[in-house]
N, CA, C, O and the ligand as a Tripos MOL2 file, in Angstrom:
@<TRIPOS>MOLECULE
protein
  285   283    72     0     0
PROTEIN
NO_CHARGES

@<TRIPOS>ATOM
      1 N           1.0000   -1.2340   -0.0980 N.3       1 MET1
      2 CA          0.0870   -0.0580    0.0230 C.3       1 MET1
      3 C           0.8900    1.1530    0.0490 C.2       1 MET1
      4 O           1.6310    1.3340    1.0160 O.2       1 MET1
      5 N           0.8340    2.0700   -0.9620 N.am      2 ASP2
      6 CA          1.5560    3.4860   -1.0600 C.3       2 ASP2
      7 C           0.7120    4.4070   -0.2810 C.2       2 ASP2
      8 O          -0.4290    4.2060    0.1360 O.2       2 ASP2
      9 N           1.4650    5.4610   -0.1490 N.am      3 GLU3
     10 CA          0.9230    6.7100    0.5290 C.3       3 GLU3
     11 C          -0.5200    6.9900    0.1080 C.2       3 GLU3
     12 O          -1.4470    6.8710    0.9100 O.2       3 GLU3
     13 N          -0.6820    7.3380   -1.0760 N.am      4 SER4
     14 CA         -1.9290    7.8150   -1.7530 C.3       4 SER4
     15 C          -3.0750    6.6260   -1.3940 C.2       4 SER4
     16 O          -4.2080    7.0670   -1.1970 O.2       4 SER4
     17 N          -2.9300    5.4310   -1.3080 N.am      5 ALA5
     18 CA         -3.8400    4.4080   -0.9070 C.3       5 ALA5
     19 C          -4.1110    4.6420    0.5930 C.2       5 ALA5
     20 O          -5.2800    4.6410    0.9800 O.2       5 ALA5
     21 N          -3.1750    4.8270    1.3950 N.am      6 ILE6
     22 CA         -3.7880    4.9160    2.8040 C.3       6 ILE6
     23 C          -4.5600    6.4400    2.7090 C.2       6 ILE6
     24 O          -5.6810    6.5320    3.2100 O.2       6 ILE6
     25 N          -4.0960    7.3340    2.2210 N.am      7 GLU7
     26 CA         -4.8770    8.5770    2.2400 C.3       7 GLU7
     27 C          -6.3260    8.1370    1.7010 C.2       7 GLU7
     28 O          -7.2960    8.5240    2.3520 O.2       7 GLU7
     29 N          -6.5270    7.3770    0.5890 N.am      8 GLN8
     30 CA         -7.5870    7.2470    0.2220 C.3       8 GLN8
     31 C          -8.5920    6.4360    1.2000 C.2       8 GLN8
     32 O          -9.7830    6.7260    1.3140 O.2       8 GLN8
     33 N          -8.0640    5.5670    1.7680 N.am      9 ALA9
     34 CA         -8.6410    4.7830    2.7150 C.3       9 ALA9
     35 C          -9.1000    5.7170    4.0440 C.2       9 ALA9
     36 O         -10.1490    5.5230    4.6570 O.2       9 ALA9
     37 N          -8.2800    6.5930    4.3200 N.am     10 GLU10
     38 CA         -8.5810    7.5630    5.4840 C.3      10 GLU10
     39 C          -9.8300    8.3340    5.0000 C.2      10 GLU10
     40 O         -10.8720    8.4050    5.6520 O.2      10 GLU10
     41 N          -9.6120    8.9380    3.7250 N.am     11 LEU11
     42 CA        -10.8290    9.6430    3.3360 C.3      11 LEU11
     43 C         -12.3530    8.9730    3.3650 C.2      11 LEU11
     44 O         -13.4540    9.4870    3.5660 O.2      11 LEU11
     45 N         -11.9720    7.6890    3.0950 N.am     12 HIS12
     46 CA        -13.3270    6.7730    2.8570 C.3      12 HIS12
     47 C         -13.8480    6.5860    4.2250 C.2      12 HIS12
     48 O         -15.0460    6.6910    4.4900 O.2      12 HIS12
     49 N         -12.7880    6.2650    5.2260 N.am     13 GLN13
     50 CA        -13.4370    6.3080    6.4620 C.3      13 GLN13
     51 C         -14.1070    7.5310    7.1110 C.2      13 GLN13
     52 O         -15.0320    7.4390    7.9180 O.2      13 GLN13
     53 N         -13.5840    8.6330    6.7070 N.am     14 GLU14
     54 CA        -14.0830    9.8270    7.0160 C.3      14 GLU14
     55 C         -15.5280   10.0270    6.4960 C.2      14 GLU14
     56 O         -16.4290   10.4550    7.2170 O.2      14 GLU14
     57 N         -15.7020    9.6620    5.0910 N.am     15 PHE15
     58 CA        -16.7710    9.4360    4.4630 C.3      15 PHE15
     59 C         -17.8050    8.9610    5.1030 C.2      15 PHE15
     60 O         -18.8290    9.5970    5.3560 O.2      15 PHE15
     61 N         -17.5260    7.5600    5.4590 N.am     16 LEU16
     62 CA        -18.4210    6.5170    6.2540 C.3      16 LEU16
     63 C         -19.1980    7.2260    7.4480 C.2      16 LEU16
     64 O         -20.4180    7.2360    7.6100 O.2      16 LEU16
     65 N         -18.1330    7.8760    8.3240 N.am     17 LYS17
     66 CA        -18.3830    8.5610    9.4780 C.3      17 LYS17
     67 C         -19.3850    9.6370    9.5260 C.2      17 LYS17
     68 O         -20.3660    9.7820   10.2550 O.2      17 LYS17
     69 N         -18.8470   10.4400    8.4640 N.am     18 GLN18
     70 CA        -19.9620   11.5110    8.1620 C.3      18 GLN18
     71 C         -21.4660   11.0140    7.6070 C.2      18 GLN18
     72 O         -22.4870   11.6800    7.7830 O.2      18 GLN18
     73 N         -21.4290    9.9130    7.0060 N.am     19 LYS19
     74 CA        -22.6050    9.3580    6.3720 C.3      19 LYS19
     75 C         -23.5260    8.8020    7.8040 C.2      19 LYS19
     76 O         -24.7510    8.8650    7.9060 O.2      19 LYS19
     77 N         -22.7560    8.3640    8.6390 N.am     20 ALA20
     78 CA        -23.5100    7.7990    9.9170 C.3      20 ALA20
     79 C         -24.0250    8.9270   10.7850 C.2      20 ALA20
     80 O         -25.0470    8.8220   11.4640 O.2      20 ALA20
     81 N         -23.3190    9.9400   10.7340 N.am     21 ILE21
     82 CA        -23.8630   11.1730   11.5450 C.3      21 ILE21
     83 C         -24.9710   11.7260   10.7320 C.2      21 ILE21
     84 O         -25.9580   12.1440   11.3370 O.2      21 ILE21
     85 N         -24.9380   11.7770    9.5490 N.am     22 GLU22
     86 CA        -26.1490   12.4330    8.7310 C.3      22 GLU22
     87 C         -27.3870   11.3400    8.9910 C.2      22 GLU22
     88 O         -28.5130   11.7210    9.3100 O.2      22 GLU22
     89 N         -27.1050   10.2070    8.8490 N.am     23 ARG23
     90 CA        -28.2450    9.1020    9.2110 C.3      23 ARG23
     91 C         -28.7660    9.2870   10.5680 C.2      23 ARG23
     92 O         -29.9450    9.0480   10.8260 O.2      23 ARG23
     93 N         -27.9000    9.7180   11.4760 N.am     24 GLN24
     94 CA        -28.5910    9.7200   12.8550 C.3      24 GLN24
     95 C         -29.2750   11.0280   13.1050 C.2      24 GLN24
     96 O         -30.0990   11.1470   14.0110 O.2      24 GLN24
     97 N         -28.9060   12.1050   12.2290 N.am     25 ARG25
     98 CA        -29.4430   13.4740   12.2310 C.3      25 ARG25
     99 C         -30.8820   13.1740   11.5270 C.2      25 ARG25
    100 O         -31.8630   13.8410   11.8550 O.2      25 ARG25
    101 N         -30.9610   12.2550   10.6530 N.am     26 ALA26
    102 CA        -32.1710   11.9500    9.8870 C.3      26 ALA26
    103 C         -33.3680   11.4590   10.7760 C.2      26 ALA26
    104 O         -34.5420   11.7560   10.5600 O.2      26 ALA26
    105 N         -32.9350   10.6950   11.7680 N.am     27 GLN27
    106 CA        -33.7930   10.3960   12.6200 C.3      27 GLN27
    107 C         -34.4600   11.3470   13.2550 C.2      27 GLN27
    108 O         -33.8640   12.0720   14.0520 O.2      27 GLN27
    109 N         -36.0330   11.5210   12.9630 N.am     28 VAL28
    110 CA        -36.5870   12.5990   13.3040 C.3      28 VAL28
    111 C         -37.3650   12.1830   14.6740 C.2      28 VAL28
    112 O         -37.5950   11.0150   14.9880 O.2      28 VAL28
    113 N         -37.7480   13.3680   15.4670 N.am     29 PRO29
    114 CA        -38.2650   12.9990   16.9230 C.3      29 PRO29
    115 C         -39.6140   12.4130   16.8000 C.2      29 PRO29
    116 O         -40.3060   12.7230   15.8300 O.2      29 PRO29
    117 N         -40.0690   11.5580   17.7360 N.am     30 LYS30
    118 CA        -41.3830   10.9010   17.7960 C.3      30 LYS30
    119 C         -42.6780   11.6950   17.1800 C.2      30 LYS30
    120 O         -42.8590   12.9130   17.2020 O.2      30 LYS30
    121 N         -43.5150   10.7060   16.6360 N.am     31 GLY31
    122 CA        -44.5130   11.4120   15.9070 C.3      31 GLY31
    123 C         -44.4800   11.4640   14.4970 C.2      31 GLY31
    124 O         -45.5220   11.4670   13.8430 O.2      31 GLY31
    125 N         -43.1230   11.5140   13.8700 N.am     32 ILE32
    126 CA        -43.0500   11.6180   12.4400 C.3      32 ILE32
    127 C         -42.2020   10.6580   12.0200 C.2      32 ILE32
    128 O         -41.3390   10.3080   12.8250 O.2      32 ILE32
    129 N         -42.2360   10.1020   10.8730 N.am     33 GLY33
    130 CA        -41.5500    8.8140   10.4890 C.3      33 GLY33
    131 C         -39.9400    9.4630    9.9970 C.2      33 GLY33
    132 O         -39.6600   10.6620   10.0100 O.2      33 GLY33
    133 N         -39.1560    8.5260    9.6440 N.am     34 PRO34
    134 CA        -37.9060    8.7220    9.0490 C.3      34 PRO34
    135 C         -38.0450    9.4800    7.6930 C.2      34 PRO34
    136 O         -39.0690    9.5040    7.0110 O.2      34 PRO34
    137 N         -36.8280   10.1130    7.3950 N.am     35 GLU35
    138 CA        -36.8510   10.8000    5.8890 C.3      35 GLU35
    139 C         -36.6570    9.7540    4.8700 C.2      35 GLU35
    140 O         -37.0380    9.9630    3.7180 O.2      35 GLU35
    141 N         -36.0740    8.6050    5.2140 N.am     36 GLU36
    142 CA        -35.9200    7.5710    4.1860 C.3      36 GLU36
    143 C         -36.4100    6.3720    4.6000 C.2      36 GLU36
    144 O         -36.3690    6.0000    5.7720 O.2      36 GLU36
    145 N         -36.9830    5.6000    3.4870 N.am     37 CYS37
    146 CA        -37.4630    4.2830    3.7780 C.3      37 CYS37
    147 C         -36.2780    3.4390    3.8840 C.2      37 CYS37
    148 O         -35.1920    3.9260    3.5680 O.2      37 CYS37
    149 N         -36.3560    2.2210    4.2960 N.am     38 GLU38
    150 CA        -35.2620    1.1310    4.3300 C.3      38 GLU38
    151 C         -34.8300    0.7580    3.0300 C.2      38 GLU38
    152 O         -33.7470    0.1820    2.9250 O.2      38 GLU38
    153 N         -35.5800    1.0250    1.9280 N.am     39 CYS39
    154 CA        -35.1740    0.6610    0.7180 C.3      39 CYS39
    155 C         -34.4500    1.6650    0.1400 C.2      39 CYS39
    156 O         -34.0400    1.4430   -1.0000 O.2      39 CYS39
    157 N         -34.1220    3.0050    0.7850 N.am     40 GLY40
    158 CA        -33.2520    4.1690    0.2440 C.3      40 GLY40
    159 C         -34.3230    5.1500   -0.3830 C.2      40 GLY40
    160 O         -33.9200    6.2990   -0.5590 O.2      40 GLY40
    161 N         -35.3930    4.9180   -0.6820 N.am     41 ASN41
    162 CA        -36.3690    5.9230   -1.2290 C.3      41 ASN41
    163 C         -36.9000    7.0030   -0.1400 C.2      41 ASN41
    164 O         -37.1270    6.6480    1.0160 O.2      41 ASN41
    165 N         -37.0820    8.3300   -0.5690 N.am     42 PRO42
    166 CA        -37.4660    9.1930    0.4120 C.3      42 PRO42
    167 C         -39.0670    9.0590    0.6790 C.2      42 PRO42
    168 O         -39.9160    8.8540   -0.1890 O.2      42 PRO42
    169 N         -39.2570    9.1980    1.8730 N.am     43 ILE43
    170 CA        -40.6390    9.0370    2.3100 C.3      43 ILE43
    171 C         -41.5860   10.3440    2.2300 C.2      43 ILE43
    172 O         -41.3320   11.1240    3.1480 O.2      43 ILE43
    173 N         -42.4470   10.7090    1.5040 N.am     44 PRO44
    174 CA        -43.1260   12.0080    1.4200 C.3      44 PRO44
    175 C         -43.4760   12.3910    2.8370 C.2      44 PRO44
    176 O         -43.8580   11.5930    3.6930 O.2      44 PRO44
    177 N         -43.2940   13.8020    3.0180 N.am     45 LEU45
    178 CA        -43.6540   14.3260    4.2440 C.3      45 LEU45
    179 C         -45.0860   13.9930    4.8420 C.2      45 LEU45
    180 O         -45.2860   13.8350    6.0470 O.2      45 LEU45
    181 N         -46.0300   13.9070    3.8860 N.am     46 LYS46
    182 CA        -47.2430   13.5560    4.3630 C.3      46 LYS46
    183 C         -47.3370   12.2270    4.9220 C.2      46 LYS46
    184 O         -48.1840   12.1080    5.8080 O.2      46 LYS46
    185 N         -46.6050   11.0990    4.5860 N.am     47 ARG47
    186 CA        -46.7070    9.7900    5.1280 C.3      47 ARG47
    187 C         -45.9030    9.9500    6.3390 C.2      47 ARG47
    188 O         -46.3070    9.3670    7.3450 O.2      47 ARG47
    189 N         -44.8850   10.6100    6.4050 N.am     48 ARG48
    190 CA        -44.2180   10.7920    7.7820 C.3      48 ARG48
    191 C         -44.7400   11.1160    8.7150 C.2      48 ARG48
    192 O         -44.5200   10.6040    9.8120 O.2      48 ARG48
    193 N         -45.8620   12.3870    8.4320 N.am     49 GLU49
    194 CA        -46.7390   12.8190    9.5510 C.3      49 GLU49
    195 C         -47.6590   11.7840    9.9190 C.2      49 GLU49
    196 O         -48.0980   11.9370   11.0590 O.2      49 GLU49
    197 N         -48.1030   10.7430    9.2870 N.am     50 LEU50
    198 CA        -49.2510    9.9140    9.3960 C.3      50 LEU50
    199 C         -48.3730    8.8340   10.3460 C.2      50 LEU50
    200 O         -48.9930    8.1660   11.1740 O.2      50 LEU50
    201 N         -47.0860    8.6970   10.2220 N.am     51 GLY51
    202 CA        -46.5080    7.7140   11.1520 C.3      51 GLY51
    203 C         -45.8730    6.5400   10.2580 C.2      51 GLY51
    204 O         -45.4250    5.5800   10.8840 O.2      51 GLY51
    205 N         -45.7980    6.5220    8.9820 N.am     52 TYR52
    206 CA        -45.4230    5.5910    8.0680 C.3      52 TYR52
    207 C         -43.8390    5.5200    8.0270 C.2      52 TYR52
    208 O         -43.2510    6.5950    8.1420 O.2      52 TYR52
    209 N         -43.2030    4.5400    7.8980 N.am     53 HIS53
    210 CA        -41.9640    4.3570    8.0790 C.3      53 HIS53
    211 C         -41.3240    3.8150    6.8370 C.2      53 HIS53
    212 O         -40.1310    3.5240    6.7520 O.2      53 HIS53
    213 N         -42.3580    3.6850    5.7200 N.am     54 THR54
    214 CA        -41.9840    3.1260    4.3170 C.3      54 THR54
    215 C         -42.4040    4.1350    3.1460 C.2      54 THR54
    216 O         -43.2550    5.0070    3.3240 O.2      54 THR54
    217 N         -41.8650    3.9790    2.1730 N.am     55 CYS55
    218 CA        -42.3360    4.6920    0.9450 C.3      55 CYS55
    219 C         -43.3250    4.1430    0.3510 C.2      55 CYS55
    220 O         -43.5450    2.9770    0.6780 O.2      55 CYS55
    221 N         -44.1570    4.7180   -0.6030 N.am     56 ILE56
    222 CA        -45.2040    4.3710   -1.2380 C.3      56 ILE56
    223 C         -44.9680    2.9340   -1.9730 C.2      56 ILE56
    224 O         -45.8060    2.0330   -1.9350 O.2      56 ILE56
    225 N         -43.7600    2.8450   -2.6250 N.am     57 ALA57
    226 CA        -43.6630    1.6070   -3.3550 C.3      57 ALA57
    227 C         -43.5610    0.5340   -2.1990 C.2      57 ALA57
    228 O         -44.1360   -0.5330   -2.4140 O.2      57 ALA57
    229 N         -42.9800    0.6700   -1.1470 N.am     58 CYS58
    230 CA        -42.7680   -0.4710   -0.2370 C.3      58 CYS58
    231 C         -44.0390   -0.8870    0.2500 C.2      58 CYS58
    232 O         -44.3650   -2.0690    0.3610 O.2      58 CYS58
    233 N         -45.0100    0.4290    0.6420 N.am     59 ALA59
    234 CA        -46.2900    0.0580    1.1830 C.3      59 ALA59
    235 C         -47.1450   -0.8540    0.1360 C.2      59 ALA59
    236 O         -47.6970   -1.8570    0.5890 O.2      59 ALA59
    237 N         -47.2500   -0.6000   -0.9960 N.am     60 GLU60
    238 CA        -47.9940   -1.2650   -2.0780 C.3      60 GLU60
    239 C         -47.3540   -2.5090   -2.1450 C.2      60 GLU60
    240 O         -48.0670   -3.4930   -2.3420 O.2      60 GLU60
    241 N         -46.0980   -2.6620   -2.0140 N.am     61 HIS61
    242 CA        -45.5600   -3.9950   -2.0680 C.3      61 HIS61
    243 C         -46.0700   -5.0200   -0.9520 C.2      61 HIS61
    244 O         -46.4540   -6.1790   -1.1160 O.2      61 HIS61
    245 N         -45.9720   -4.2870    0.2120 N.am     62 LYS62
    246 CA        -46.5550   -5.1440    1.4430 C.3      62 LYS62
    247 C         -47.9120   -5.3690    1.3490 C.2      62 LYS62
    248 O         -48.4290   -6.4320    1.6920 O.2      62 LYS62
    249 N         -48.6690   -4.1880    0.7900 N.am     63 ASP63
    250 CA        -50.1600   -4.6400    0.6760 C.3      63 ASP63
    251 C         -50.4010   -5.8360   -0.0990 C.2      63 ASP63
    252 O         -51.0650   -6.7960    0.2930 O.2      63 ASP63
    253 N         -49.7710   -5.7170   -1.3300 N.am     64 ARG64
    254 CA        -50.0090   -6.8240   -2.3320 C.3      64 ARG64
    255 C         -49.4040   -8.4340   -1.7610 C.2      64 ARG64
    256 O         -49.7920   -9.5220   -2.1870 O.2      64 ARG64
    257 N         -48.4420   -8.2190   -0.7720 N.am     65 ARG65
    258 CA        -47.9460   -9.5220   -0.2440 C.3      65 ARG65
    259 C         -49.0350  -10.0180    0.7830 C.2      65 ARG65
    260 O         -49.3790  -11.1970    0.8710 O.2      65 ARG65
    261 N         -49.5310   -9.0050    1.5380 N.am     66 ASP66
    262 CA        -50.6540   -9.3380    2.7060 C.3      66 ASP66
    263 C         -51.8520   -9.8520    1.9960 C.2      66 ASP66
    264 O         -52.4510  -10.8120    2.4810 O.2      66 ASP66
    265 N         -52.2320   -9.3370    0.9600 N.am     67 ALA67
    266 CA        -53.4600   -9.8680    0.1500 C.3      67 ALA67
    267 C         -53.1700  -11.1070   -0.3090 C.2      67 ALA67
    268 O         -54.1170  -11.8930   -0.3360 O.2      67 ALA67
    269 N         -52.1820  -11.4670   -0.6540 N.am     68 GLN68
    270 CA        -51.8750  -12.7280   -1.2500 C.3      68 GLN68
    271 C         -51.7530  -13.7330   -0.1020 C.2      68 GLN68
    272 O         -51.9590  -14.9050   -0.4170 O.2      68 GLN68
    273 N         -51.4560  -13.4760    1.1620 N.am     69 HIS69
    274 CA        -51.4920  -14.2980    2.2780 C.3      69 HIS69
    275 C         -52.6550  -14.5840    2.7820 C.2      69 HIS69
    276 O         -52.8420  -15.6470    3.3740 O.2      69 HIS69
    277 N         -53.7700  -13.5020    2.5860 N.am     70 ARG70
    278 CA        -54.9420  -13.6430    3.1790 C.3      70 ARG70
    279 C         -55.6700  -14.7140    2.3850 C.2      70 ARG70
    280 O         -56.4920  -15.3790    3.0150 O.2      70 ARG70
    281 N         -55.4920  -14.9800    1.1020 N.am     71 ARG71
    282 CA        -55.9670  -15.8680    0.3890 C.3      71 ARG71
    283 C         -56.0070  -17.2730    0.6110 C.2      71 ARG71
    284 O         -56.5290  -18.0150   -0.2220 O.2      71 ARG71
    285 ZN        -39.3290    1.7810    0.3720 Zn       72 ZN72
@<TRIPOS>BOND
     1     1     2 1
     2     2     3 1
     3     3     4 2
     4     3     5 am
     5     5     6 1
     6     6     7 1
     7     7     8 2
     8     7     9 am
     9     9    10 1
    10    10    11 1
    11    11    12 2
    12    11    13 am
    13    13    14 1
    14    14    15 1
    15    15    16 2
    16    15    17 am
    17    17    18 1
    18    18    19 1
    19    19    20 2
    20    19    21 am
    21    21    22 1
    22    22    23 1
    23    23    24 2
    24    23    25 am
    25    25    26 1
    26    26    27 1
    27    27    28 2
    28    27    29 am
    29    29    30 1
    30    30    31 1
    31    31    32 2
    32    31    33 am
    33    33    34 1
    34    34    35 1
    35    35    36 2
    36    35    37 am
    37    37    38 1
    38    38    39 1
    39    39    40 2
    40    39    41 am
    41    41    42 1
    42    42    43 1
    43    43    44 2
    44    43    45 am
    45    45    46 1
    46    46    47 1
    47    47    48 2
    48    47    49 am
    49    49    50 1
    50    50    51 1
    51    51    52 2
    52    51    53 am
    53    53    54 1
    54    54    55 1
    55    55    56 2
    56    55    57 am
    57    57    58 1
    58    58    59 1
    59    59    60 2
    60    59    61 am
    61    61    62 1
    62    62    63 1
    63    63    64 2
    64    63    65 am
    65    65    66 1
    66    66    67 1
    67    67    68 2
    68    67    69 am
    69    69    70 1
    70    70    71 1
    71    71    72 2
    72    71    73 am
    73    73    74 1
    74    74    75 1
    75    75    76 2
    76    75    77 am
    77    77    78 1
    78    78    79 1
    79    79    80 2
    80    79    81 am
    81    81    82 1
    82    82    83 1
    83    83    84 2
    84    83    85 am
    85    85    86 1
    86    86    87 1
    87    87    88 2
    88    87    89 am
    89    89    90 1
    90    90    91 1
    91    91    92 2
    92    91    93 am
    93    93    94 1
    94    94    95 1
    95    95    96 2
    96    95    97 am
    97    97    98 1
    98    98    99 1
    99    99   100 2
   100    99   101 am
   101   101   102 1
   102   102   103 1
   103   103   104 2
   104   103   105 am
   105   105   106 1
   106   106   107 1
   107   107   108 2
   108   107   109 am
   109   109   110 1
   110   110   111 1
   111   111   112 2
   112   111   113 am
   113   113   114 1
   114   114   115 1
   115   115   116 2
   116   115   117 am
   117   117   118 1
   118   118   119 1
   119   119   120 2
   120   119   121 am
   121   121   122 1
   122   122   123 1
   123   123   124 2
   124   123   125 am
   125   125   126 1
   126   126   127 1
   127   127   128 2
   128   127   129 am
   129   129   130 1
   130   130   131 1
   131   131   132 2
   132   131   133 am
   133   133   134 1
   134   134   135 1
   135   135   136 2
   136   135   137 am
   137   137   138 1
   138   138   139 1
   139   139   140 2
   140   139   141 am
   141   141   142 1
   142   142   143 1
   143   143   144 2
   144   143   145 am
   145   145   146 1
   146   146   147 1
   147   147   148 2
   148   147   149 am
   149   149   150 1
   150   150   151 1
   151   151   152 2
   152   151   153 am
   153   153   154 1
   154   154   155 1
   155   155   156 2
   156   155   157 am
   157   157   158 1
   158   158   159 1
   159   159   160 2
   160   159   161 am
   161   161   162 1
   162   162   163 1
   163   163   164 2
   164   163   165 am
   165   165   166 1
   166   166   167 1
   167   167   168 2
   168   167   169 am
   169   169   170 1
   170   170   171 1
   171   171   172 2
   172   171   173 am
   173   173   174 1
   174   174   175 1
   175   175   176 2
   176   175   177 am
   177   177   178 1
   178   178   179 1
   179   179   180 2
   180   179   181 am
   181   181   182 1
   182   182   183 1
   183   183   184 2
   184   183   185 am
   185   185   186 1
   186   186   187 1
   187   187   188 2
   188   187   189 am
   189   189   190 1
   190   190   191 1
   191   191   192 2
   192   191   193 am
   193   193   194 1
   194   194   195 1
   195   195   196 2
   196   195   197 am
   197   197   198 1
   198   198   199 1
   199   199   200 2
   200   199   201 am
   201   201   202 1
   202   202   203 1
   203   203   204 2
   204   203   205 am
   205   205   206 1
   206   206   207 1
   207   207   208 2
   208   207   209 am
   209   209   210 1
   210   210   211 1
   211   211   212 2
   212   211   213 am
   213   213   214 1
   214   214   215 1
   215   215   216 2
   216   215   217 am
   217   217   218 1
   218   218   219 1
   219   219   220 2
   220   219   221 am
   221   221   222 1
   222   222   223 1
   223   223   224 2
   224   223   225 am
   225   225   226 1
   226   226   227 1
   227   227   228 2
   228   227   229 am
   229   229   230 1
   230   230   231 1
   231   231   232 2
   232   231   233 am
   233   233   234 1
   234   234   235 1
   235   235   236 2
   236   235   237 am
   237   237   238 1
   238   238   239 1
   239   239   240 2
   240   239   241 am
   241   241   242 1
   242   242   243 1
   243   243   244 2
   244   243   245 am
   245   245   246 1
   246   246   247 1
   247   247   248 2
   248   247   249 am
   249   249   250 1
   250   250   251 1
   251   251   252 2
   252   251   253 am
   253   253   254 1
   254   254   255 1
   255   255   256 2
   256   255   257 am
   257   257   258 1
   258   258   259 1
   259   259   260 2
   260   259   261 am
   261   261   262 1
   262   262   263 1
   263   263   264 2
   264   263   265 am
   265   265   266 1
   266   266   267 1
   267   267   268 2
   268   267   269 am
   269   269   270 1
   270   270   271 1
   271   271   272 2
   272   271   273 am
   273   273   274 1
   274   274   275 1
   275   275   276 2
   276   275   277 am
   277   277   278 1
   278   278   279 1
   279   279   280 2
   280   279   281 am
   281   281   282 1
   282   282   283 1
   283   283   284 2
@<TRIPOS>SUBSTRUCTURE
     1 MET1         2 RESIDUE 1 A MET
     2 ASP2         6 RESIDUE 1 A ASP
     3 GLU3        10 RESIDUE 1 A GLU
     4 SER4        14 RESIDUE 1 A SER
     5 ALA5        18 RESIDUE 1 A ALA
     6 ILE6        22 RESIDUE 1 A ILE
     7 GLU7        26 RESIDUE 1 A GLU
     8 GLN8        30 RESIDUE 1 A GLN
     9 ALA9        34 RESIDUE 1 A ALA
    10 GLU10       38 RESIDUE 1 A GLU
    11 LEU11       42 RESIDUE 1 A LEU
    12 HIS12       46 RESIDUE 1 A HIS
    13 GLN13       50 RESIDUE 1 A GLN
    14 GLU14       54 RESIDUE 1 A GLU
    15 PHE15       58 RESIDUE 1 A PHE
    16 LEU16       62 RESIDUE 1 A LEU
    17 LYS17       66 RESIDUE 1 A LYS
    18 GLN18       70 RESIDUE 1 A GLN
    19 LYS19       74 RESIDUE 1 A LYS
    20 ALA20       78 RESIDUE 1 A ALA
    21 ILE21       82 RESIDUE 1 A ILE
    22 GLU22       86 RESIDUE 1 A GLU
    23 ARG23       90 RESIDUE 1 A ARG
    24 GLN24       94 RESIDUE 1 A GLN
    25 ARG25       98 RESIDUE 1 A ARG
    26 ALA26      102 RESIDUE 1 A ALA
    27 GLN27      106 RESIDUE 1 A GLN
    28 VAL28      110 RESIDUE 1 A VAL
    29 PRO29      114 RESIDUE 1 A PRO
    30 LYS30      118 RESIDUE 1 A LYS
    31 GLY31      122 RESIDUE 1 A GLY
    32 ILE32      126 RESIDUE 1 A ILE
    33 GLY33      130 RESIDUE 1 A GLY
    34 PRO34      134 RESIDUE 1 A PRO
    35 GLU35      138 RESIDUE 1 A GLU
    36 GLU36      142 RESIDUE 1 A GLU
    37 CYS37      146 RESIDUE 1 A CYS
    38 GLU38      150 RESIDUE 1 A GLU
    39 CYS39      154 RESIDUE 1 A CYS
    40 GLY40      158 RESIDUE 1 A GLY
    41 ASN41      162 RESIDUE 1 A ASN
    42 PRO42      166 RESIDUE 1 A PRO
    43 ILE43      170 RESIDUE 1 A ILE
    44 PRO44      174 RESIDUE 1 A PRO
    45 LEU45      178 RESIDUE 1 A LEU
    46 LYS46      182 RESIDUE 1 A LYS
    47 ARG47      186 RESIDUE 1 A ARG
    48 ARG48      190 RESIDUE 1 A ARG
    49 GLU49      194 RESIDUE 1 A GLU
    50 LEU50      198 RESIDUE 1 A LEU
    51 GLY51      202 RESIDUE 1 A GLY
    52 TYR52      206 RESIDUE 1 A TYR
    53 HIS53      210 RESIDUE 1 A HIS
    54 THR54      214 RESIDUE 1 A THR
    55 CYS55      218 RESIDUE 1 A CYS
    56 ILE56      222 RESIDUE 1 A ILE
    57 ALA57      226 RESIDUE 1 A ALA
    58 CYS58      230 RESIDUE 1 A CYS
    59 ALA59      234 RESIDUE 1 A ALA
    60 GLU60      238 RESIDUE 1 A GLU
    61 HIS61      242 RESIDUE 1 A HIS
    62 LYS62      246 RESIDUE 1 A LYS
    63 ASP63      250 RESIDUE 1 A ASP
    64 ARG64      254 RESIDUE 1 A ARG
    65 ARG65      258 RESIDUE 1 A ARG
    66 ASP66      262 RESIDUE 1 A ASP
    67 ALA67      266 RESIDUE 1 A ALA
    68 GLN68      270 RESIDUE 1 A GLN
    69 HIS69      274 RESIDUE 1 A HIS
    70 ARG70      278 RESIDUE 1 A ARG
    71 ARG71      282 RESIDUE 1 A ARG
    72 ZN72       285 GROUP 0 **** ****
């Protein structure tokens, strides 16, 4: 590993650390859901205010799955 590779690795670590901090900041106080769904899609504010923790696509996917289970 040469010097620049070490520097790259350090930069990457720093990048990951910043990402982790951002994620924690994105955790919104109670009553409102997270900004991002677990799939990575943004969740519309309206849904977050209603307490949903998933984006519309995931919710539809889940609905469909539940419907299949019921049958
Ligand atoms: Zn989603």
